[in-house]
N, C-alpha and C positions, 0 to 999 in steps of 0.2 A: 900401174893403172894410171889413167889419165883422167882426172876428174872434169866434169863438164865445166866450161869456162864461167867463173864468177861474174855476176852481172849480167851477161847476155843469157846464161843458162841457169840462173838462180833458182828458177822454180823447180829444177830437176835435184833437189837436195837428196844426197845419199847415192846418187847414181854415178857411176864411173865407167870409163871405156878402157878396154886393154886390147892391144893389137893381137890378132890371131895369127898362127903360122900361114893360114891360106890368104892373108892380106886384108881381112876384114877386121871387125872390132867386136869383142864380146862385151855385152852390156851386163853390168853387175850392179846389184842393189844392195847396199851394206855388206859387200864382199861375196855376195851369192850370184852365181851366173843365172841370168833371167831371160837372156836371149842374145842375138847377134845381129849385126848389119854387115852388108858389103856394097861397095860402089856399084851403081847401075849406069844409067845414061845421064850425062850432063851433071846437075847438082842432086840428083836422086839416089837414094839408097834403098836396097831391098831389106826388110826387117823380118825377123823370125822370132817367135816366142818359144823358149825351151819347153821341151815336153815334160810331162809330170814324172815319168819314170826314166831310169837310167837307160840309155841307149836309144831313147825316142829321138827322132830326127828333127823335131821341132815343127812349128806351124807357121807357114808364111802368112804375114799380115798385110803385105802391100809394099808399094813404092812411094817413098816420101822424102822430104829434105832430111838431112841427117838428124837434126834437133827433133823433128816430128816423129821420125822413125823410133828414136830413142824414147820419146815421151809415150808413144803407143805402146811400146814393148813394157815400159814401166807400169803403165795403167792396166794392162793385160795381166801383169804379175801381182796386182793388187796395191800398187803404189797410189797414194792419193795426193791430188794437187792441193787439198786444203791442209796437208800436214805441215 
C-alpha cells in the first residue's frame, strides 16, 4: 500500500492507496477498503465509495483531483478531519 504523502497529505491520517489490477487505486482506511479511484481527464480522478454489502458495485461520488477524491471517499466512510 502507498500511504498518502506526509506533509502534503498529512490531513489524511490512516488513509492508504493500493494499486488495483485494473489500473486504479483502492482507498483503505486503517486497512479496510472504503472505496477506489481511477484516472479521468487531465488531473481529475473518478471516485467511488464502497457499497455496504459484499458484491455491491459501489457508489460514484464524482470527479476531483486525486487528493480531493480520496478525501471525499474517506469522509463518506466516516473518517473525520478533526481526528
